[in-house]
N, CA, C and O atoms as a DFTB+ gen file, in Angstrom:
596 C
 N C O
     1  1       1.478       2.397      -3.635
     2  2       0.286       1.710      -3.176
     3  2       0.286       0.298      -3.702
     4  3       0.545       0.067      -4.883
     5  1      -0.005      -0.653      -2.828
     6  2      -0.106      -2.036      -3.252
     7  2      -0.936      -2.803      -2.242
     8  3      -1.052      -2.410      -1.081
     9  1      -1.510      -3.901      -2.699
    10  2      -2.270      -4.769      -1.816
    11  2      -1.741      -6.189      -1.959
    12  3      -1.154      -6.554      -2.977
    13  1      -1.964      -6.981      -0.914
    14  2      -1.426      -8.341      -0.874
    15  2      -2.425      -9.255      -0.175
    16  3      -3.106      -8.844       0.765
    17  1      -2.506     -10.511      -0.649
    18  2      -3.324     -11.521       0.011
    19  2      -2.667     -11.916       1.330
    20  3      -1.451     -12.100       1.399
    21  1      -3.478     -12.045       2.369
    22  2      -3.012     -12.662       3.604
    23  2      -4.093     -13.651       4.053
    24  3      -5.265     -13.489       3.713
    25  1      -3.706     -14.648       4.800
    26  2      -4.659     -15.656       5.266
    27  2      -5.278     -15.213       6.584
    28  3      -4.576     -14.975       7.567
    29  1      -6.611     -15.106       6.588
    30  2      -7.360     -14.779       7.798
    31  2      -8.625     -15.620       7.788
    32  3      -9.385     -15.600       6.820
    33  1      -8.848     -16.357       8.864
    34  2     -10.078     -17.132       8.956
    35  2     -11.260     -16.186       9.091
    36  3     -11.138     -15.083       9.624
    37  1     -12.383     -16.629       8.606
    38  2     -13.595     -15.810       8.715
    39  2     -13.967     -15.143       7.414
    40  3     -15.096     -14.675       7.266
    41  1     -13.053     -15.084       6.471
    42  2     -13.389     -14.516       5.171
    43  2     -13.979     -15.616       4.298
    44  3     -13.840     -16.799       4.609
    45  1     -14.635     -15.233       3.212
    46  2     -15.288     -16.196       2.325
    47  2     -14.304     -17.204       1.755
    48  3     -14.598     -18.398       1.696
    49  1     -13.151     -16.733       1.340
    50  2     -12.180     -17.606       0.685
    51  2     -10.889     -17.761       1.482
    52  3      -9.846     -18.081       0.910
    53  1     -10.946     -17.538       2.794
    54  2      -9.799     -17.644       3.708
    55  2      -8.691     -16.647       3.380
    56  3      -7.557     -16.812       3.827
    57  1      -9.010     -15.624       2.609
    58  2      -8.041     -14.585       2.297
    59  2      -8.585     -13.236       2.745
    60  3      -9.787     -12.976       2.705
    61  1      -7.684     -12.416       3.160
    62  2      -7.984     -11.012       3.398
    63  2      -6.944     -10.238       2.595
    64  3      -6.047     -10.832       1.995
    65  1      -7.064      -8.948       2.585
    66  2      -6.143      -8.134       1.793
    67  2      -5.442      -7.133       2.697
    68  3      -6.071      -6.430       3.487
    69  1      -4.150      -7.089       2.562
    70  2      -3.323      -6.129       3.267
    71  2      -2.992      -5.016       2.288
    72  3      -2.341      -5.250       1.270
    73  1      -3.439      -3.807       2.596
    74  2      -3.197      -2.634       1.755
    75  2      -2.065      -1.840       2.390
    76  3      -2.110      -1.556       3.587
    77  1      -1.050      -1.479       1.612
    78  2       0.077      -0.708       2.126
    79  2       0.327       0.498       1.231
    80  3       0.435       0.373       0.011
    81  1       0.419       1.673       1.862
    82  2       0.792       2.901       1.163
    83  2       2.156       3.321       1.695
    84  3       2.335       3.493       2.900
    85  1       3.109       3.482       0.792
    86  2       4.462       3.894       1.200
    87  2       4.841       5.179       0.481
    88  3       4.233       5.548      -0.523
    89  1       5.853       5.852       1.008
    90  2       6.320       7.085       0.375
    91  2       7.545       6.801      -0.497
    92  3       7.961       5.651      -0.644
    93  1       8.105       7.841      -1.061
    94  2       9.244       7.678      -1.967
    95  2      10.528       7.283      -1.242
    96  3      11.508       6.911      -1.889
    97  1      10.539       7.356       0.093
    98  2      11.700       6.948       0.884
    99  2      11.541       5.547       1.466
   100  3      12.288       5.161       2.365
   101  1      10.579       4.787       0.964
   102  2      10.305       3.413       1.408
   103  2       9.830       3.314       2.852
   104  3      10.029       2.282       3.493
   105  1       9.219       4.345       3.365
   106  2       8.593       4.298       4.687
   107  2       7.105       4.015       4.493
   108  3       6.491       4.532       3.560
   109  1       6.538       3.215       5.353
   110  2       5.121       2.895       5.265
   111  2       4.326       4.028       5.905
   112  3       4.568       4.404       7.052
   113  1       3.383       4.560       5.149
   114  2       2.558       5.665       5.645
   115  2       1.280       5.138       6.280
   116  3       0.925       5.527       7.393
   117  1       0.584       4.244       5.563
   118  2      -0.689       3.740       6.065
   119  2      -0.879       2.282       5.671
   120  3      -0.377       1.831       4.641
   121  1      -1.611       1.556       6.505
   122  2      -1.961       0.161       6.227
   123  2      -3.449      -0.037       6.517
   124  3      -4.063       0.709       7.281
   125  1      -3.992      -1.048       5.892
   126  2      -5.394      -1.387       6.093
   127  2      -5.550      -2.868       5.787
   128  3      -4.932      -3.374       4.851
   129  1      -6.366      -3.566       6.562
   130  2      -6.660      -4.973       6.314
   131  2      -8.162      -5.099       6.103
   132  3      -8.954      -4.604       6.904
   133  1      -8.550      -5.768       5.012
   134  2      -9.969      -5.918       4.697
   135  2     -10.232      -7.279       4.070
   136  3      -9.309      -7.956       3.617
   137  1     -11.508      -7.671       4.048
   138  2     -11.888      -8.915       3.404
   139  2     -12.189      -8.724       1.922
   140  3     -12.308      -9.705       1.188
   141  1     -12.314      -7.491       1.476
   142  2     -12.638      -7.223       0.078
   143  2     -11.564      -6.371      -0.573
   144  3     -10.900      -5.566       0.081
   145  1     -11.410      -6.564      -1.864
   146  2     -10.422      -5.814      -2.657
   147  2     -11.213      -4.954      -3.636
   148  3     -11.437      -5.342      -4.782
   149  1     -11.635      -3.770      -3.163
   150  2     -12.498      -2.930      -3.973
   151  2     -12.172      -1.457      -3.762
   152  3     -11.266      -1.102      -3.008
   153  1     -12.929      -0.618      -4.442
   154  2     -12.706       0.831      -4.392
   155  2     -12.918       1.394      -2.984
   156  3     -12.174       2.280      -2.563
   157  1     -13.909       0.900      -2.257
   158  2     -14.191       1.426      -0.915
   159  2     -13.014       1.225       0.033
   160  3     -12.685       2.122       0.809
   161  1     -12.377       0.060      -0.022
   162  2     -11.221      -0.180       0.838
   163  2     -10.002       0.603       0.363
   164  3      -9.171       0.997       1.181
   165  1      -9.880       0.835      -0.929
   166  2      -8.806       1.693      -1.440
   167  2      -9.004       3.125      -0.920
   168  3      -8.036       3.794      -0.558
   169  1     -10.248       3.586      -0.884
   170  2     -10.540       4.921      -0.342
   171  2     -10.145       5.013       1.134
   172  3      -9.586       6.016       1.579
   173  1     -10.445       3.950       1.883
   174  2     -10.127       3.945       3.316
   175  2      -8.628       4.099       3.535
   176  3      -8.204       4.933       4.335
   177  1      -7.822       3.309       2.835
   178  2      -6.372       3.377       3.047
   179  2      -5.802       4.685       2.494
   180  3      -4.862       5.229       3.073
   181  1      -6.344       5.199       1.395
   182  2      -5.894       6.502       0.883
   183  2      -6.222       7.611       1.877
   184  3      -5.411       8.512       2.091
   185  1      -7.406       7.552       2.484
   186  2      -7.784       8.575       3.467
   187  2      -6.888       8.503       4.699
   188  3      -6.508       9.536       5.249
   189  1      -6.550       7.293       5.134
   190  2      -5.611       7.149       6.250
   191  2      -4.265       7.777       5.903
   192  3      -3.680       8.497       6.712
   193  1      -3.779       7.500       4.693
   194  2      -2.490       8.056       4.260
   195  2      -2.549       9.574       4.190
   196  3      -1.605      10.249       4.600
   197  1      -3.639      10.115       3.678
   198  2      -3.787      11.572       3.582
   199  2      -3.833      12.212       4.966
   200  3      -3.237      13.268       5.183
   201  1      -4.538      11.577       5.904
   202  2      -4.623      12.108       7.267
   203  2      -3.264      12.070       7.966
   204  3      -2.901      13.009       8.674
   205  1      -2.519      10.990       7.767
   206  2      -1.214      10.860       8.419
   207  2      -0.192      11.804       7.794
   208  3       0.560      12.467       8.508
   209  1      -0.163      11.870       6.461
   210  2       0.814      12.720       5.780
   211  2       0.413      14.190       5.797
   212  3       1.267      15.063       5.639
   213  1      -0.860      14.474       5.983
   214  2      -1.449      15.820       6.026
   215  2      -1.238      16.629       4.737
   216  3      -1.176      17.858       4.776
   217  1      -1.131      15.941       3.609
   218  2      -1.116      16.608       2.306
   219  2      -1.471      15.584       1.235
   220  3      -1.454      14.377       1.474
   221  1      -1.793      16.092       0.053
   222  2      -2.074      15.217      -1.084
   223  2      -0.827      15.119      -1.950
   224  3      -0.215      16.141      -2.258
   225  1      -0.439      13.918      -2.346
   226  2       0.763      13.771      -3.175
   227  2       0.513      14.240      -4.599
   228  3      -0.631      14.358      -5.038
   229  1       1.601      14.505      -5.313
   230  2       1.480      14.896      -6.714
   231  2       1.240      13.688      -7.603
   232  3       0.508      13.773      -8.588
   233  1       1.865      12.546      -7.252
   234  2       1.760      11.334      -8.057
   235  2       1.538      10.128      -7.146
   236  3       2.162      10.006      -6.092
   237  1       0.639       9.241      -7.569
   238  2       0.430       7.949      -6.906
   239  2       0.759       6.876      -7.942
   240  3       0.286       6.937      -9.077
   241  1       1.568       5.895      -7.549
   242  2       1.925       4.787      -8.438
   243  2       1.332       3.510      -7.864
   244  3       1.507       3.208      -6.684
   245  1       0.628       2.762      -8.710
   246  2       0.020       1.510      -8.257
   247  2      -0.016       0.510      -9.397
   248  3       0.381       0.802     -10.525
   249  1      -0.507      -0.687      -9.069
   250  2      -0.720      -1.684     -10.116
   251  2      -2.064      -1.395     -10.790
   252  3      -2.633      -0.322     -10.590
   253  1      -2.562      -2.308     -11.561
   254  2      -3.728      -2.040     -12.390
   255  2      -5.088      -2.245     -11.754
   256  3      -6.079      -2.317     -12.481
   257  1      -5.191      -2.344     -10.435
   258  2      -6.489      -2.507      -9.794
   259  2      -7.387      -1.314     -10.133
   260  3      -7.012      -0.163      -9.910
   261  1      -8.562      -1.597     -10.670
   262  2      -9.454      -0.544     -11.146
   263  2      -9.925       0.401     -10.034
   264  3     -10.184       1.576     -10.294
   265  1     -10.037      -0.093      -8.821
   266  2     -10.516       0.736      -7.719
   267  2      -9.585       1.877      -7.344
   268  3     -10.034       2.869      -6.770
   269  1      -8.302       1.761      -7.652
   270  2      -7.340       2.805      -7.286
   271  2      -7.629       4.131      -7.976
   272  3      -7.555       5.188      -7.349
   273  1      -7.953       4.080      -9.237
   274  2      -8.152       5.311     -10.009
   275  2      -9.303       6.140      -9.436
   276  3      -9.163       7.343      -9.218
   277  1     -10.430       5.490      -9.196
   278  2     -11.599       6.177      -8.650
   279  2     -11.337       6.658      -7.216
   280  3     -11.706       7.776      -6.855
   281  1     -10.703       5.812      -6.410
   282  2     -10.407       6.175      -5.023
   283  2      -9.419       7.331      -4.955
   284  3      -9.549       8.205      -4.098
   285  1      -8.438       7.347      -5.843
   286  2      -7.445       8.415      -5.875
   287  2      -8.106       9.758      -6.168
   288  3      -7.814      10.755      -5.509
   289  1      -8.996       9.781      -7.157
   290  2      -9.708      11.024      -7.486
   291  2     -10.599      11.478      -6.345
   292  3     -10.669      12.668      -6.036
   293  1     -11.283      10.525      -5.720
   294  2     -12.224      10.854      -4.648
   295  2     -11.510      11.423      -3.420
   296  3     -11.974      12.396      -2.826
   297  1     -10.387      10.818      -3.041
   298  2      -9.705      11.213      -1.806
   299  2      -8.745      12.379      -2.031
   300  3      -8.746      13.335      -1.255
   301  1      -7.932      12.313      -3.077
   302  2      -6.883      13.313      -3.281
   303  2      -7.272      14.435      -4.240
   304  3      -6.641      15.492      -4.235
   305  1      -8.277      14.229      -5.043
   306  2      -8.690      15.256      -5.991
   307  2      -8.005      15.094      -7.338
   308  3      -7.230      14.161      -7.550
   309  1      -8.300      16.011      -8.236
   310  2      -7.801      15.912      -9.608
   311  2      -6.338      16.312      -9.768
   312  3      -5.718      15.984     -10.780
   313  1      -5.787      17.003      -8.801
   314  2      -4.387      17.434      -8.930
   315  2      -3.405      16.285      -8.720
   316  3      -2.262      16.360      -9.173
   317  1      -3.829      15.241      -8.051
   318  2      -2.978      14.069      -7.851
   319  2      -3.083      13.178      -9.078
   320  3      -4.175      12.792      -9.494
   321  1      -1.940      12.862      -9.642
   322  2      -1.890      12.057     -10.856
   323  2      -1.703      10.587     -10.487
   324  3      -0.806      10.238      -9.720
   325  1      -2.553       9.739     -11.038
   326  2      -2.472       8.304     -10.788
   327  2      -1.768       7.639     -11.968
   328  3      -2.200       7.773     -13.113
   329  1      -0.680       6.922     -11.680
   330  2       0.104       6.239     -12.708
   331  2       0.035       4.740     -12.447
   332  3       0.297       4.272     -11.339
   333  1      -0.324       3.998     -13.493
   334  2      -0.347       2.538     -13.397
   335  2       0.965       2.017     -13.958
   336  3       1.247       2.170     -15.146
   337  1       1.762       1.402     -13.098
   338  2       3.069       0.876     -13.499
   339  2       3.336      -0.379     -12.688
   340  3       3.898      -0.314     -11.595
   341  1       2.934      -1.508     -13.221
   342  2       3.073      -2.771     -12.500
   343  2       4.371      -3.453     -12.916
   344  3       4.466      -3.984     -14.023
   345  1       5.360      -3.442     -12.048
   346  2       6.696      -4.027     -12.226
   347  2       7.545      -3.294     -13.260
   348  3       8.691      -2.954     -12.969
   349  1       7.031      -3.046     -14.433
   350  2       7.824      -2.402     -15.478
   351  2       7.681      -0.884     -15.391
   352  3       6.575      -0.368     -15.225
   353  1       8.797      -0.174     -15.503
   354  2       8.796       1.280     -15.372
   355  2       8.029       1.938     -16.523
   356  3       8.103       1.512     -17.675
   357  1       7.296       2.987     -16.167
   358  2       6.540       3.768     -17.131
   359  2       7.122       5.172     -17.137
   360  3       7.299       5.768     -16.075
   361  1       7.418       5.707     -18.301
   362  2       7.954       7.066     -18.399
   363  2       6.834       8.082     -18.469
   364  3       5.916       7.954     -19.279
   365  1       6.911       9.102     -17.607
   366  2       5.944      10.200     -17.630
   367  2       6.705      11.516     -17.552
   368  3       7.851      11.557     -17.103
   369  1       6.066      12.577     -17.986
   370  2       6.642      13.913     -17.855
   371  2       5.930      14.596     -16.706
   372  3       4.705      14.724     -16.701
   373  1       6.720      15.038     -15.724
   374  2       6.176      15.713     -14.549
   375  2       7.070      16.908     -14.235
   376  3       8.284      16.761     -14.093
   377  1       6.475      18.081     -14.128
   378  2       7.226      19.326     -13.894
   379  2       8.358      19.498     -14.913
   380  3       9.479      19.873     -14.570
   381  1       8.033      19.218     -16.153
   382  2       8.965      19.356     -17.280
   383  2      10.184      18.453     -17.185
   384  3      11.225      18.736     -17.779
   385  1      10.050      17.355     -16.426
   386  2      11.132      16.384     -16.301
   387  2      10.585      15.007     -16.643
   388  3       9.447      14.682     -16.304
   389  1      11.396      14.199     -17.314
   390  2      11.026      12.832     -17.610
   391  2      11.333      11.958     -16.398
   392  3      12.457      11.946     -15.897
   393  1      10.331      11.235     -15.940
   394  2      10.490      10.361     -14.779
   395  2      10.108       8.947     -15.177
   396  3       9.162       8.747     -15.939
   397  1      10.838       7.967     -14.666
   398  2      10.477       6.564     -14.859
   399  2       9.969       6.039     -13.524
   400  3      10.697       6.021     -12.532
   401  1       8.716       5.613     -13.514
   402  2       8.070       5.173     -12.281
   403  2       7.614       3.724     -12.397
   404  3       7.202       3.271     -13.465
   405  1       7.694       3.011     -11.288
   406  2       7.130       1.666     -11.212
   407  2       6.708       1.405      -9.769
   408  3       7.094       2.135      -8.856
   409  1       5.917       0.364      -9.578
   410  2       5.502       0.033      -8.216
   411  2       6.404      -1.030      -7.593
   412  3       6.005      -1.697      -6.639
   413  1       7.610      -1.193      -8.121
   414  2       8.544      -2.187      -7.591
   415  2       8.856      -1.958      -6.116
   416  3       9.013      -2.914      -5.356
   417  1       8.946      -0.710      -5.718
   418  2       9.254      -0.398      -4.318
   419  2       8.128      -0.888      -3.403
   420  3       8.384      -1.468      -2.348
   421  1       6.895      -0.652      -3.813
   422  2       5.753      -1.114      -3.012
   423  2       5.690      -2.635      -2.986
   424  3       5.384      -3.224      -1.949
   425  1       5.973      -3.272      -4.108
   426  2       6.000      -4.743      -4.145
   427  2       7.089      -5.282      -3.225
   428  3       6.896      -6.302      -2.563
   429  1       8.224      -4.607      -3.182
   430  2       9.338      -5.022      -2.323
   431  2       8.976      -4.886      -0.845
   432  3       9.298      -5.756      -0.036
   433  1       8.308      -3.790      -0.503
   434  2       7.893      -3.590       0.881
   435  2       6.926      -4.694       1.310
   436  3       6.960      -5.132       2.461
   437  1       6.065      -5.147       0.398
   438  2       5.109      -6.204       0.720
   439  2       5.771      -7.554       0.977
   440  3       5.145      -8.439       1.559
   441  1       7.004      -7.727       0.563
   442  2       7.703      -8.982       0.815
   443  2       8.052      -9.153       2.297
   444  3       8.114     -10.280       2.789
   445  1       8.280      -8.056       3.004
   446  2       8.652      -8.150       4.423
   447  2       7.537      -8.740       5.280
   448  3       7.800      -9.687       6.021
   449  1       6.295      -8.227       5.218
   450  2       5.266      -8.901       6.022
   451  2       4.986     -10.309       5.518
   452  3       4.581     -11.167       6.302
   453  1       5.190     -10.569       4.237
   454  2       4.968     -11.918       3.702
   455  2       5.917     -12.918       4.356
   456  3       5.524     -14.050       4.639
   457  1       7.147     -12.514       4.596
   458  2       8.101     -13.399       5.258
   459  2       7.666     -13.698       6.687
   460  3       7.750     -14.838       7.142
   461  1       7.202     -12.672       7.392
   462  2       6.737     -12.870       8.756
   463  2       5.477     -13.730       8.773
   464  3       5.338     -14.624       9.607
   465  1       4.557     -13.452       7.843
   466  2       3.286     -14.170       7.826
   467  2       3.456     -15.630       7.406
   468  3       2.634     -16.474       7.761
   469  1       4.499     -15.927       6.666
   470  2       4.751     -17.312       6.267
   471  2       5.015     -18.178       7.498
   472  3       4.606     -19.338       7.545
   473  1       5.688     -17.619       8.479
   474  2       6.008     -18.357       9.695
   475  2       4.752     -18.649      10.515
   476  3       4.579     -19.763      11.008
   477  1       3.877     -17.654      10.661
   478  2       2.693     -17.866      11.509
   479  2       1.508     -18.453      10.737
   480  3       0.474     -18.746      11.337
   481  1       1.638     -18.627       9.440
   482  2       0.625     -19.287       8.591
   483  2      -0.749     -18.648       8.685
   484  3      -1.761     -19.348       8.706
   485  1      -0.791     -17.335       8.741
   486  2      -2.066     -16.633       8.728
   487  2      -2.576     -16.311      10.124
   488  3      -1.885     -16.510      11.123
   489  1      -3.811     -15.804      10.166
   490  2      -4.416     -15.356      11.412
   491  2      -5.765     -16.015      11.614
   492  3      -6.428     -16.411      10.656
   493  1      -6.162     -16.128      12.872
   494  2      -7.469     -16.695      13.180
   495  2      -8.570     -15.645      13.123
   496  3      -9.726     -15.960      12.841
   497  1      -8.198     -14.377      13.396
   498  2      -9.202     -13.312      13.426
   499  2      -8.658     -12.061      12.760
   500  3      -7.447     -11.839      12.724
   501  1      -9.559     -11.250      12.234
   502  2      -9.173     -10.022      11.552
   503  2      -8.529      -9.029      12.510
   504  3      -7.567      -8.359      12.134
   505  1      -9.031      -8.914      13.736
   506  2      -8.451      -7.960      14.675
   507  2      -7.009      -8.311      15.029
   508  3      -6.199      -7.418      15.276
   509  1      -6.680      -9.610      15.054
   510  2      -5.285     -10.027      15.296
   511  2      -4.392      -9.666      14.113
   512  3      -3.234      -9.289      14.294
   513  1      -4.928      -9.782      12.920
   514  2      -4.173      -9.402      11.728
   515  2      -3.868      -7.908      11.751
   516  3      -2.750      -7.498      11.439
   517  1      -4.848      -7.100      12.114
   518  2      -4.659      -5.648      12.181
   519  2      -3.617      -5.293      13.234
   520  3      -2.746      -4.460      12.986
   521  1      -3.698      -5.916      14.407
   522  2      -2.730      -5.669      15.471
   523  2      -1.313      -6.023      15.023
   524  3      -0.377      -5.258      15.257
   525  1      -1.155      -7.178      14.380
   526  2       0.150      -7.610      13.889
   527  2       0.696      -6.637      12.849
   528  3       1.875      -6.285      12.888
   529  1      -0.142      -6.204      11.931
   530  2       0.297      -5.300      10.862
   531  2       0.706      -3.942      11.447
   532  3       1.677      -3.344      10.983
   533  1      -0.010      -3.456      12.441
   534  2       0.375      -2.187      13.082
   535  2       1.728      -2.323      13.771
   536  3       2.544      -1.403      13.716
   537  1       1.977      -3.462      14.419
   538  2       3.292      -3.714      15.011
   539  2       4.357      -3.776      13.923
   540  3       5.449      -3.230      14.081
   541  1       4.034      -4.444      12.820
   542  2       4.980      -4.560      11.720
   543  2       5.385      -3.182      11.189
   544  3       6.563      -2.950      10.914
   545  1       4.430      -2.274      11.042
   546  2       4.720      -0.934      10.517
   547  2       5.701      -0.205      11.428
   548  3       6.641       0.423      10.941
   549  1       5.498      -0.278      12.727
   550  2       6.420       0.367      13.670
   551  2       7.802      -0.258      13.556
   552  3       8.806       0.454      13.514
   553  1       7.860      -1.567      13.506
   554  2       9.134      -2.265      13.364
   555  2       9.818      -1.891      12.053
   556  3      11.016      -1.607      12.036
   557  1       9.073      -1.888      10.971
   558  2       9.641      -1.601       9.653
   559  2      10.149      -0.162       9.554
   560  3      11.264       0.076       9.090
   561  1       9.332       0.790       9.989
   562  2       9.700       2.207       9.847
   563  2      10.811       2.649      10.790
   564  3      11.650       3.468      10.416
   565  1      10.825       2.113      12.016
   566  2      11.746       2.660      13.019
   567  2      12.897       1.749      13.424
   568  3      13.905       2.227      13.944
   569  1      12.768       0.457      13.197
   570  2      13.829      -0.438      13.640
   571  2      14.640      -1.054      12.513
   572  3      15.809      -1.387      12.707
   573  1      14.043      -1.211      11.343
   574  2      14.767      -1.823      10.225
   575  2      15.596      -0.761       9.494
   576  3      15.115       0.352       9.282
   577  1      16.814      -1.085       9.112
   578  2      17.607      -0.110       8.353
   579  2      17.062       0.043       6.928
   580  3      16.633      -0.927       6.302
   581  1      17.089       1.275       6.439
   582  2      16.592       1.581       5.100
   583  2      17.693       2.117       4.200
   584  3      17.403       2.856       3.259
   585  1      18.905       1.779       4.451
   586  2      19.995       2.280       3.619
   587  2      20.662       3.492       4.249
   588  3      20.105       4.128       5.144
   589  1      21.843       3.800       3.780
   590  2      22.615       4.930       4.304
   591  2      22.335       6.158       3.470
   592  3      22.334       6.100       2.240
   593  1      22.095       7.277       4.145
   594  2      21.833       8.530       3.439
   595  2      22.827       9.571       3.822
   596  3      22.764      10.696       3.326
């Protein structure tokens, strides 16, 4: 889970937030664009991800935004563990195994729309931003190579 500033006219400070939820295979599960960076919008994108994936994950990794913790509990319940790991890996024990987790993968995924958005220098309207991001998700998940397996 990660969020990113994007330029959209009509917001108070000319910024909107692009929320992206990805899975462990670097596929984008859900996206959301909002003018506010708060718990309510985190809940919206988590609920979209839960509806699309049709299950609750065991672990969610995000940066230190305070709204994630509350939204994670509200949407996924107490069985989903929320780990804060911003850039630097954090070691946790899960299912009797030591795991090193970080949100580097989510940060990396956010670089792709940033490259596209740099060319168009933002959006004039929120609905255009949402349309573009939905197109981006289809392009990213189905047309871009994600490594050889």
